[in-house]
SEMARTI-408302 format. One record per residue (C-alpha): residue in three letters; z, y, x negated. Coordinates in steps of 0.05 Angstrom, whole numbers, plus 32768, in hexadecimal, padded with zeros to 4 digits. Layout:
% SEMARTI-408302
AlaZYX;...
//
This chain:
% SEMARTI-408302
Met8732883C78AA;Thr876D886B789E;Lys877F88627854;Thr8763889F7830;Ile874C887B77F1;Leu87248848781B;Arg870488827841;Ala86F088A47800;Leu86D4886277E5;Ala86AC885C7825;Gly868A889D7815;Glu86B488CE783E;Thr86C089147825;Leu870989257834;Pro8729896A7837;Val875F89547806;Pro874B891E77D4;Pro877788E077D1;Val879B88D9778E;Trp87B888A5775F;Met87BF88A17714;Met87AA886E76E1;Arg87E9885176C1;Gln8813887276F8;Ala8846883A76ED;Gly8859884576A4;Arg8884885F766D;Tyr888688A87683;Leu88B4889276BC;Pro88FD888376AC;Glu8901885076E4;Tyr88C8882A76C4;Arg88EB88287681;Glu8929880D76A2;Thr890287D676C5;Arg88DC87C47686;Ala891E87BD765F;Lys8938878F7696;Ala88F88763768E;Gly8902875F7644;Asp88BB876D762C;Phe887887847646;Leu885987407652;Ser889987277676;Leu8893876376A3;Cys8849875476B3;Tyr885A870C76C5;Asn8898871A76EF;Pro887D87277734;Asp88BC8748774F;Leu88C287797715;Ala887787857710;Ala887687967759;Glu88B387C3774F;Val889287ED7718;Thr885287F27742;Leu887B880E777B;Gln88A388407751;Pro886F8878774D;Leu886188707797;Arg88AA887E77A7;Arg88AA88BB7779;Tyr886888DB7787;Gly884888BD77C8;Phe880688AC77A7;Asp87CE889377D5;Ala87C5885277AD;Ala87ED88227785;Ile87CC87FB774C;Leu87E587B6773A;Phe881287B776FD;Ala87F2878776CB;Asp87C9878B768A;Ile877F877E767D;Leu8792874D7645;Leu87B3871C7675;Leu876E86FF7683;Pro875F86EB763B;Gln87A486CE7636;Ala879586A47673;Leu8756868D7652;Gly877E86747616;Ser878386AF75E5;Asp87C786BA75C6;Leu87E286FC75DD;Trp881E872475C6;Phe8833876E75BF;Glu884C878E7580;Thr887F87C4758D;Gly886188097584;Glu881D87EC7571;Gly880287CB75B1;Pro87E1878875C0;Arg87CD87517590;Leu87A18715759F;Ser878686D9757B;Thr873E86EB7566;Ile86F986D3757C;Thr86CD86D5753E;Gly869B869C754C;Pro868786627577;Ala86C386367563;Asp86F5866B757C;Leu86CD867375BC;Ala86CE862775C7;Arg8719862775C6;Leu871E86547603;Lys872C86357647;Asp86FB86307680;Arg86FD866776B3;Asp871B863776E7;Ala875A863276BC;Ile8770867B76C1;His879586797703;Glu87D1865276EB;Thr87E3868876B8;Leu87D186C176E9;Ala87F586A67725;Pro883086D8771B;Val87FD8710771E;Tyr87E386FA7761;Glu882B86F47779;Thr8837873D7765;Val87FA87507790;Arg8816872977CA;Ile8859874C77C5;Leu8837879077C1;Ser880A878377FD;Arg884A87777826;Glu887387B1780A;Leu884487EB7800;Pro884688217836;Asn880F8819786A;Glu87E988567853;Val87E588407809;Thr87AA881A77ED;Leu87B787E077BD;Ile878887DF7782;Gly877D87A17759;Phe875B87A37714;Ala8741878276D6;Gly872387977695;Ala86D787957690;Pro86BB875E7663;Trp86A5878B762B;Thr86E887AD7625;Val870F876B762A;Ala86E0874C75F6;Thr86ED878375C4;Tyr8737877175C3;Met872A872675C0;Ile86F9872D7585;Ala8723875F755C;Gly876787427571;Arg877F87897581;Gly876587CD7597;Thr873987EF7566;Pro872188387562;Asp86D588277561;Gln86D387DF757C;Gly86B487CF753A;Pro86C287837538;Ala86A38779757D;His866587A0756A;Ala866187777529;Leu86658734754E;Lys8633874D757F;Ala8603875B7546;Ala8611871D751D;Asp861886E77552;Arg85FD87017592;Ala85FF86BA75B3;Thr864A86B575A9;Phe865586FC75BF;Ala862A86F575FE;Ala864E86B2760F;Leu869186D6760B;Ile8679870E7637;Asp865D86D97669;Leu86A086B4766A;Leu86C786F37674;Thr8698870976AC;Glu86A086C976D3;Ala86ED86C676C8;Thr86F3870F76DD;Ile86D08700771F;Asp870086C7772D;Tyr873E86F07717;Leu872B872C7741;Ser87178701777D;Ala875E86E1777B;Gln877C8726777B;Val8756873877B9;Glu876A86F877DB;Ala87B3870A77CA;Gly87AC874F77EB;Ala8788878077BD;Glu875E87B077E8;Val873687D277B0;Ile872387B9776A;Lys871D87E3772C;Leu86F787CC76EF;Phe870D87EE76AF;Asp86DA87F27678;Ser8704881D7649;Trp86D58814760D;Ala8692881A7632;Gly8683885B760C;Ser8679883575CA;Leu863E880F75E7;Lys85FB883275DD;Gly85B5882975F8;Gln85A387E3760F;Asp85E887C975FB;Phe860687F67632;Asp85D887D87664;Asp85E38791764B;Phe862E87927642;Ala864A87CA766E;Val861987CE76AA;Ala8603878576B1;Pro8649876576B1;Ala8662879A76E1;Asn8627878D770E;Arg86358741770C;Ile867F874A771B;Ile8676877B7753;Ala863E87547774;Ala866787157773;Leu86A68735778D;Lys8680875777C6;Ala865F871377D8;Arg86A386F277DC;His86C6872D77FD;Pro869487567826;Gly86A7879F782A;Leu86D4879D77ED;Pro86D187E177CA;Val86CE87E3777F;Ile86DC881B774E;Ala86BA88167709;Phe86D4883C76CC;Pro86A3883C7692;Arg86CD886A7667;Glu86A8889C763B;Ala866588867657;Arg865188D07657;Glu860988D7766F;Arg860A888C7683;Tyr8639889D76BB;Val85FA88B576DF;Gly85DF887C7709;Phe8618884C76F5;Ala862D8841773E;Lys85E8882F7754;Ala85DD88027718;Thr861C87DB7722;Gly862987DE776C;Ala866B88037763;Asp8685882C779E;Cys86A3885F776F;Val869E88747726;Ala86DD88897703;Leu86D188C176D0;Asp86F688CE7690;Asn87068917767D;Ser86D1891E7648;Val869E8930767F;Ala86A4897176A6;Ala86B2896A76F1;Asp867B899B7703;Trp8648897176DD;Ala8661893076FC;Ala865E894F7742;Glu8614895F7738;Asn8601891F7713;Val863088E77726;Gln865088F87769;Thr860B88FD7789;Asp860C88AF778A;Gly865088AA77AD;Cys869A88AD77A0;Val86B488C3775C;Gln86FB88BE7741;Gly871B88EC770D;Asn8721890F76E1;Leu875D893976CB;Asp876D89397680;Pro87AE8911767A;Ser87C889417644;Leu87D189767679;Leu880A894C7697;Val882C89547654;Thr8822899E764C;Gly882489B37694;Gly882689FC76A4;Glu87F18A2476C8;Ala87BA89FF76A3;Leu87CD89C076C7;Val87CA89E1770B;Thr87888A0776FD;Glu876489CA76E2;Thr877C899D771B;Arg876389D0774F;Arg872189D87729;Ile8714898C772B;Val872589887776;Lys86F589C37784;Ala86BD89A67758;Phe86BE8964777D;Ser86CD898277C2;Asn8686897777DF;Gly8687892B77DA;Pro86B488EF77D8;His86E988F577A3;Ile872988D1778E;Phe875488FD7760;Asn876D88DB7721;Leu877488E676D7;Gly873C88DD76A4;His876688A77683;Gly87AC888B768C;Ile87E988B77690;Thr880B88B8764B;Pro885388A4763D;Asp886588ED7628;Ala884F890A766B;Asp888289337692;Pro8891891276D6;Glu8899895676F4;Asn8851896976E1;Val88398931770D;His885C89557748;Arg883889957733;Met87F589727731;Leu880089557777;Ala881489987793;Ala87D489B67776;Ile87AA897F7796;Arg87CC897D77D9;Gly87DD89C777DF;
//
């Protein structure tokens, strides 16, 4: 095993942590904006394997990251299940809503997803051929709770209120939706692995709004099901779990879910995470993305501080959330120089 990210995921402490960035293919790069314009719109870009592979490769050419992550979107899965999906310019995604059992009944069976998602698998196949030998290919999906919040509200919401309301008012419908998403996510991610993905990442971007038993039932339990099923189908497959803003619930999350690595947002201190989370294995994170906007000495100092904090265990350097469109591409070079010396 020579790929540094695979070594870190296997529990090895490396002298220099491998590095990639969430949303590393994105609007902060002029080459991405040019390719997206060529595609016409965001969804057309996601479903064009040649162009999706191209934007996945662009940050590799510019920065030499240790991993590439498939260019896609977590909402392609609900679209494949029969939800209407479109993007409003400047406002983000919109979906048809799930408000009760009748809406749920209109969704397709999990077996029907692959026709819609076939271009995504072709993107993975292209990348598995074209990536440099030392670069790891990461596939991904949204975790069931996070995807459900969009399907229930029809859009992103600041507090995931509509999903919490359905969970309280009609727990049977809510639980059935989570169950469908869990099973469909297993099939979707398994198909990515069959196409060439070497690592899987599960994004639970809104995990932090689940409290108490709900966190166990709808963040931990689905992740455990997904990871166990993937590892049964693909022995040795490494999985990174990202329960964003889980705070103290990061502790023990890897053991509870079977994840090989826990990705950390930047609301938790690296020193605290090294003492409480990294003790169970690899961690990923957790630079504040705003530092790639402001740059300066603060970027270098904080990058080095995070590297030092996690230096006694397996660590993949990343941001605490995705890089933002207003980030300065030159600041990414500064970050990499601080990591790699």
